[in-house]
PAZAPA-4460 file (N, C-alpha, C; in steps of 0.05 Angstrom, whole numbers, plus 32768, in hexadecimal, padded with zeros to 4 digits):
% residues 86
    n_x    n_y    n_z   ca_x   ca_y   ca_z    c_x    c_y    c_z   seq   type   mol
   888C   88FD   8B70   88A3   88FA   8B5F   889A   88EE   8B44     1      M     A
   88A7   88F7   8B2F   88A3   88EB   8B15   88BF   88E3   8B0A     2      I     A
   88BF   88D2   8AF6   88D8   88CB   8AE8   88D6   88D7   8ACD     3      T     A
   88EB   88E5   8AC5   88ED   88F1   8AAA   8903   88E2   8A9B     4      V     A
   88FB   88D8   8A84   890E   88CA   8A72   8915   88DC   8A5B     5      L     A
   892F   88DE   8A54   8938   88EF   8A3E   8943   88DD   8A28     6      Y     A
   893A   88E2   8A0F   8943   88D3   89F8   8953   88E4   89E5     7      F     A
   8966   88D8   89D7   8975   88E4   89C1   8980   8900   89C8     8      A     A
   8979   8914   89B8   8985   892F   89BD   897C   893B   89D7     9      S     A
   8965   8932   89E1   895C   893C   89FB   8970   8933   8A11    10      A     A
   8978   891A   8A0F   898C   8910   8A23   89A6   8920   8A20    11      R     A
   89AF   8925   8A08   89C7   8934   8A04   89C6   8951   8A0E    12      E     A
   89AD   895C   8A0F   89A9   8977   8A17   89A8   897B   8A36    13      A     A
   89A5   8965   8A45   89A4   8967   8A62   89BF   896A   8A6E    14      T     A
   89C0   8976   8A85   89DA   8978   8A93   89E3   895C   8A9A    15      E     A
   89FB   8955   8A91   8A05   893A   8A97   89FB   8925   8A84    16      G     A
   89EC   892D   8A70   89E1   891A   8A5C   89D4   8902   8A69    17      Q     A
   89C1   8908   8A7A   89B3   88F2   8A8A   899D   88E5   8A7A    18      I     A
   8998   88CC   8A7F   8982   88BE   8A72   8968   88C1   8A80    19      A     A
   8969   88C5   8A9B   8951   88C8   8AAA   8957   88D7   8AC4    20      S     A
   8942   88E2   8AD0   8944   88EE   8AEA   892A   88EF   8AF8    21      E     A
   892A   88F2   8B12   8913   88F5   8B23   890D   8912   8B27    22      Q     A
   88F5   891B   8B25   88EC   8937   8B29   88D7   8937   8B3E    23      I     A
   88DA   8948   8B52   88C5   894B   8B67   88AF   895D   8B5C    24      A     A
   8896   8956   8B62   887F   8965   8B59   8877   8979   8B6F    25      L     A
   8867   898D   8B68   885C   899F   8B7C   884B   8990   8B90    26      P     A
   8844   899E   8BA5   8835   8991   8BBB   881B   8985   8BB3    27      S     A
   880E   898E   8B9D   87F5   8982   8B95   87F9   8969   8B84    28      D     A
   8812   8961   8B80   881A   8948   8B73   8811   8946   8B56    29      D     A
   880F   895D   8B48   880A   895C   8B2B   8816   8976   8B1F    30      K     A
   881B   8974   8B05   8827   898B   8AF7   881F   8988   8ADA    31      I     A
   881B   899E   8ACC   8816   899C   8AAF   8830   8996   8AA0    32      S     A
   882D   898C   8A88   8844   8987   8A77   8853   89A1   8A72    33      V     A
   8844   89B7   8A6E   8851   89D1   8A69   8862   89D9   8A81    34      A     A
   8857   89D6   8A99   8866   89DC   8AB2   887F   89CA   8AB4    35      E     A
   887C   89B1   8AAE   8893   899F   8AAF   88A8   89A7   8A9B    36      L     A
   88A0   89AE   8A83   88B4   89B8   8A6F   88C3   89D0   8A79    37      K     A
   88B5   89E3   8A86   88C2   89FB   8A91   88D6   89F3   8AA7    38      R     A
   88CE   89E0   8AB8   88DF   89D7   8ACE   88F9   89CA   8AC2    39      T     A
   88F5   89B9   8AAE   890C   89AB   8AA2   891F   89BF   8A93    40      L     A
   8913   89D2   8A86   8923   89E7   8A78   8933   89F7   8A8B    41      A     A
   8926   89FF   8AA2   8935   8A0E   8AB6   894B   89FE   8AC2    42      N     A
   8947   89E5   8AC5   895C   89D4   8AD2   8973   89CE   8ABF    43      K     A
   896D   89C9   8AA5   8982   89C0   8A93   898B   89D5   8A7E    44      H     A
   897D   89EB   8A7B   8987   8A01   8A6A   897A   8A03   8A4F    45      G     A
   8986   8A15   8A3F   897B   8A1D   8A25   897B   8A07   8A10    46      K     A
   898F   89F6   8A11   8990   89E0   89FD   8978   89CD   8A00    47      K     A
   8972   89C5   8A18   895B   89B4   8A1D   8941   89C4   8A18    48      L     A
   8940   89DD   8A20   8928   89EE   8A1B   8920   89EE   89FE    49      A     A
   8934   89F0   89EC   892E   89F0   89CF   8922   89D6   89C6    50      A     A
   892C   89C0   89D1   8922   89A6   89CA   8905   89A2   89D5    51      I     A
   8900   89AC   89EC   88E6   89A9   89F9   88D0   89B8   89E9    52      L     A
   88D8   89CB   89D9   88C4   89DA   89C9   88B8   89C8   89B3    53      E     A
   88C7   89B4   89A9   88BE   89A4   8993   88BB   8986   8999    54      T     A
   88C2   897E   89B1   88C2   8962   89B7   88A6   8957   89BC    55      C     A
   88A4   893D   89BA   888C   892F   89C3   8890   8927   89E0    56      A     A
   887A   8926   89EF   887B   891E   8A0B   8867   8907   8A0F    57      V     A
   8870   88F3   8A1D   885D   88DE   8A25   885D   88DC   8A43    58      S     A
   8845   88D7   8A4D   8841   88D4   8A6A   8834   88B9   8A6E    59      V     A
   8840   88A8   8A7E   8837   888D   8A83   8833   887E   8A69    60      A     A
   8846   8881   8A57   8847   8873   8A3D   8831   887B   8A2A    61      Q     A
   8825   8893   8A2D   8811   889D   8A1B   881A   88B9   8A12    62      E     A
   881A   88BE   89F8   8822   88D8   89EE   880E   88ED   89F8    63      Y     A
   8819   8904   8A00   8808   891A   8A09   87FC   8928   89F1    64      C     A
   87E4   8931   89F3   87D7   8940   89DE   87DC   895E   89E0    65      E     A
   87E1   8968   89F8   87E6   8984   89FB   87F8   8989   8A14    66      S     A
   8803   89A1   8A15   8814   89A8   8A2C   8803   89AC   8A45    67      D     A
   87E9   89AB   8A43   87D8   89AE   8A5A   87D2   8993   8A67    68      E     A
   87DA   897D   8A5B   87D7   8962   8A67   87E6   8962   8A81    69      D     A
   87DC   8952   8A94   87E8   8951   8AAF   87FA   893A   8AB3    70      L     A
   880F   893F   8AC3   8821   892A   8ACC   881C   8927   8AEA    71      V     A
   8819   890F   8AF3   8813   890A   8B10   882A   88FA   8B1C    72      R     A
   882B   88FB   8B36   883F   88EC   8B45   8840   88CF   8B3D    73      G     A
   8859   88C4   8B39   885C   88A9   8B31   885D   88A5   8B13    74      G     A
   8856   88B9   8B03   8856   88B7   8AE6   8873   88B5   8ADB    75      D     A
   8875   88A9   8AC4   888E   88A9   8AB5   8889   88BA   8A9D    76      E     A
   889B   88CE   8A99   8898   88E1   8A83   88B0   88DD   8A70    77      V     A
   88AA   88DA   8A56   88BF   88D8   8A43   88C1   88F1   8A32    78      A     A
   88D9   88FB   8A2E   88DE   8912   8A1D   88EA   8907   8A03    79      I     A
   88DB   890A   89ED   88E2   88FD   89D4   88E6   8913   89BF    80      I     A
   88FF   8919   89B7   8904   892D   89A3   88F9   8925   8988    81      P     A
   88F5   8938   8976   88ED   8931   895A   8902   891F   894D    82      P     A
   88F8   890D   893D   890A   88FB   892F   890F   8906   8913    83      I     A
   8928   8907   890B   892E   8910   88F1   8939   88F9   88E0    84      S     A
   8937   88FC   88C7   8941   88E7   88B6   893C   88ED   8899    85      G     A
   8943   88DB   8887   8941   88E0   886B   892D   88CF   885D    86      G     A
***
C-alpha cells in the first residue's frame, strides 16, 4: 500500500474531493509514477487526468525526476499541481 496526498486543484478533481487515499500496489510491491498516474486517472476521471499531465509528483518527500521513477510499498506520494500567480 501507498498513501497518495492530493493538493489544491488535484484534491478538487478527485471523487469526493479527498485529501488522501490508500492505493494497493501490484504483487511485486512497486509501480512507476507513470503507471500510478494512469491508475489515479482511471479511478478519478478526466478532470484529474488533465492535472496529472502537468503536475509535480514527490515520492517519500523527494520530487520525481521522471515518470519512470518507482513508487514502493509504504511510500507517501504527493500530487502537486502547477502553481499560478502574478
